[in-house]
Wavefront OBJ file of the C-alpha trace (Angstrom):
o trace
v -42.858 8.344 1.858
v -41.222 8.259 -1.554
v -38.848 10.995 -2.822
v -41.630 12.240 -5.097
v -44.019 12.455 -2.154
v -41.410 14.400 -0.183
v -41.156 16.928 -3.013
v -44.905 17.520 -2.839
v -44.832 18.143 0.920
v -42.000 20.680 0.581
v -43.686 22.446 -2.325
v -40.741 22.089 -4.697
v -39.042 19.293 -6.645
v -36.004 17.672 -5.083
v -32.568 18.381 -6.520
v -30.637 15.331 -7.832
v -28.520 15.271 -4.659
v -31.580 15.560 -2.403
v -33.384 12.878 -4.363
v -30.435 10.506 -3.984
v -30.271 11.126 -0.242
v -34.003 10.441 -0.044
v -33.552 7.188 -1.975
v -30.743 6.180 0.387
v -32.909 6.839 3.424
v -35.715 4.775 1.874
v -33.282 1.925 1.135
v -32.002 1.978 4.712
v -35.525 1.195 5.885
v -36.401 -1.194 3.072
v -33.673 -2.982 1.016
v -36.187 -3.392 -1.823
v -36.045 0.389 -2.271
v -32.369 0.067 -3.251
v -33.355 -0.707 -6.858
v -33.121 2.894 -8.191
v -29.631 3.249 -6.712
v -28.617 -0.052 -8.288
v -29.930 1.068 -11.665
v -28.072 4.375 -11.392
v -24.662 2.885 -10.591
v -24.509 -0.708 -11.839
v -22.966 0.287 -15.177
v -20.264 2.385 -13.495
v -19.343 -0.434 -11.109
v -19.329 -3.048 -13.874
v -17.095 -0.917 -16.117
v -14.667 -0.358 -13.244
v -14.553 -4.083 -12.448
v -14.114 -4.911 -16.140
v -11.209 -2.498 -16.516
v -9.437 -3.964 -13.504
v -10.230 -7.656 -14.031
v -10.452 -7.840 -17.848
v -12.838 -10.783 -17.619
v -16.606 -10.521 -18.075
v -17.542 -13.360 -15.719
v -15.323 -12.108 -12.885
v -16.462 -8.525 -13.492
v -20.119 -9.567 -13.292
v -19.479 -11.563 -10.124
v -17.576 -8.654 -8.584
v -20.396 -6.260 -9.459
v -22.922 -8.495 -7.710
v -20.708 -8.697 -4.636
v -20.302 -4.921 -4.557
v -24.034 -4.315 -4.374
v -24.611 -7.111 -1.864
v -21.981 -5.522 0.385
v -23.403 -2.047 -0.253
v -26.920 -3.073 0.803
v -25.524 -4.704 3.946
v -23.400 -1.671 4.844
v -25.951 0.978 3.852
v -27.297 1.571 7.400
v -23.798 2.797 8.369
v -23.422 5.116 5.385
v -23.492 8.853 6.118
v -24.429 10.986 3.075
v -22.400 14.065 2.266
v -24.166 17.021 3.849
v -22.787 20.435 4.791
v -19.240 19.414 3.959
v -19.323 16.216 6.037
v -19.689 12.578 5.022
v -18.950 11.227 1.565
v -20.775 10.997 -1.748
v -22.644 7.775 -2.400
v -20.682 7.227 -5.625
v -17.342 7.536 -3.799
v -18.532 5.231 -1.026
v -19.763 2.664 -3.547
v -16.536 2.834 -5.569
v -14.486 2.235 -2.430
v -16.450 -0.976 -1.881
v -15.891 -1.830 -5.557
v -12.156 -1.277 -5.233
v -11.920 -3.599 -2.232
v -13.965 -6.318 -3.938
v -11.879 -6.075 -7.111
v -8.617 -6.254 -5.140
v -9.831 -9.439 -3.442
v -10.793 -10.968 -6.784
v -7.554 -9.919 -8.443
v -5.546 -11.655 -5.723
v -7.430 -14.884 -6.368
v -7.087 -14.756 -10.156
v -3.666 -13.375 -11.056
v -2.794 -12.170 -13.596
v -6.049 -10.205 -13.421
v -5.394 -7.096 -15.488
v -4.652 -7.324 -19.167
v -4.291 -3.815 -20.534
v -3.458 -5.263 -23.936
v -6.928 -6.785 -24.259
v -9.434 -4.589 -26.128
v -12.135 -5.584 -23.652
v -10.078 -3.997 -20.868
v -10.488 -0.554 -22.420
v -14.002 -0.353 -23.943
v -14.033 3.433 -23.492
v -11.453 3.707 -26.292
v -13.690 2.161 -28.940
v -15.843 4.285 -31.255
v -18.208 2.004 -33.171
v -19.417 4.865 -35.373
v -16.210 5.027 -37.376
v -15.698 3.735 -40.880
v -13.532 0.587 -41.329
v -10.607 2.748 -42.426
v -10.993 5.124 -39.488
v -11.384 2.224 -37.087
v -8.182 0.640 -38.396
v -6.304 3.855 -37.668
v -8.027 4.193 -34.281
v -7.143 0.575 -33.421
v -3.483 1.366 -33.972
v -3.800 4.420 -31.737
v -5.545 2.351 -29.039
v -2.711 -0.151 -29.164
v -0.199 2.623 -28.608
v -2.211 3.995 -25.695
v -2.621 0.552 -24.094
v 1.108 -0.049 -24.259
v 1.817 3.369 -22.797
v -0.711 2.965 -19.946
v 0.748 -0.467 -19.139
v 4.113 1.199 -18.486
v 2.686 3.488 -15.799
v 2.858 2.609 -12.083
v -0.252 0.741 -10.904
v -1.689 3.722 -8.991
v -1.328 5.991 -12.009
v -2.994 3.376 -14.216
v -6.008 3.350 -11.891
v -6.241 7.144 -11.859
v -6.127 7.325 -15.659
v -8.843 4.672 -15.929
v -11.074 6.256 -13.286
v -10.690 9.660 -14.932
v -11.778 8.088 -18.215
v -14.862 6.720 -16.440
v -15.823 10.239 -15.364
v -14.943 10.131 -11.659
v -13.937 13.432 -10.081
v -10.664 14.053 -8.273
v -12.310 13.959 -4.848
v -14.022 10.659 -5.663
v -10.776 9.118 -6.910
v -9.025 10.299 -3.759
v -11.669 8.714 -1.519
v -11.687 5.478 -3.535
v -7.902 5.062 -3.589
v -7.266 6.372 -0.080
v -5.250 9.342 -1.334
v -5.324 13.074 -0.710
v -6.758 15.294 -3.437
v -3.321 16.853 -3.838
v -1.845 13.383 -4.220
v -4.347 12.515 -6.943
v -3.606 15.750 -8.786
v 0.134 15.137 -8.620
v -0.180 11.510 -9.734
v -2.612 12.475 -12.483
v -0.232 15.168 -13.782
v 2.712 12.778 -13.747
v 0.687 10.047 -15.449
v -0.404 12.224 -18.356
v 3.019 13.812 -18.670
v 4.548 10.333 -18.894
v 1.876 9.213 -21.366
v 2.659 12.166 -23.611
v 6.325 11.258 -23.479
v 5.683 7.587 -24.217
v 3.232 8.281 -27.024
v 5.609 10.828 -28.517
v 8.420 8.258 -28.469
v 6.189 5.573 -30.010
v 4.999 7.841 -32.812
v 8.524 8.929 -33.508
v 9.663 5.356 -34.051
v 6.925 4.385 -36.519
l 1 2 3 4 5 6 7 8 9 10 11 12 13 14 15 16 17 18 19 20 21 22 23 24 25 26 27 28 29 30 31 32 33 34 35 36 37 38 39 40 41 42 43 44 45 46 47 48 49 50 51 52 53 54 55 56 57 58 59 60 61 62 63 64 65 66 67 68 69 70 71 72 73 74 75 76 77 78 79 80 81 82 83 84 85 86 87 88 89 90 91 92 93 94 95 96 97 98 99 100 101 102 103 104 105 106 107 108 109 110 111 112 113 114 115 116 117 118 119 120 121 122 123 124 125 126 127 128 129 130 131 132 133 134 135 136 137 138 139 140 141 142 143 144 145 146 147 148 149 150 151 152 153 154 155 156 157 158 159 160 161 162 163 164 165 166 167 168 169 170 171 172 173 174 175 176 177 178 179 180 181 182 183 184 185 186 187 188 189 190 191 192 193 194 195 196 197 198 199 200 201 202
């Protein structure tokens, strides 16, 4: 029974969380039913892999591996319900992190924070040439500042920029929520200091 069919039997439409759980249960029984989950998260996984690997071919390969591993491990996944389990996005990003770490070890140096392709979220293609020139200078300053952060703080800054929540970052990086908050605060405090120093020297 599809998620839509389940909504008809209950007499109300499924919430987004309930619909995702229904899709997961369908995919556990039939891997072909994984397609909607793939469509929902492939861009997030690819952007994460691209930020960490800074290479389109390796990022694409990593993304494929993530979903292959996810389909294989899906029967063991326990959705978050009543305060137990984990969100599917957090679970998937943990797989992505492990795959990216493996790839990074095989292709060092893997992360190039100086490369524009490593930070696509900083680009605004709607700007005029003059505005883009100014923005490019600002992006360069930010890239240099982020590169000076400890590796864990770099990951937190990048994952925040991708829209992941504190709890999801904590689960992905194997940290406590308090640890993520502390590291996040220190990272942005240090970035403000570095960017202030850079602007003051121009």
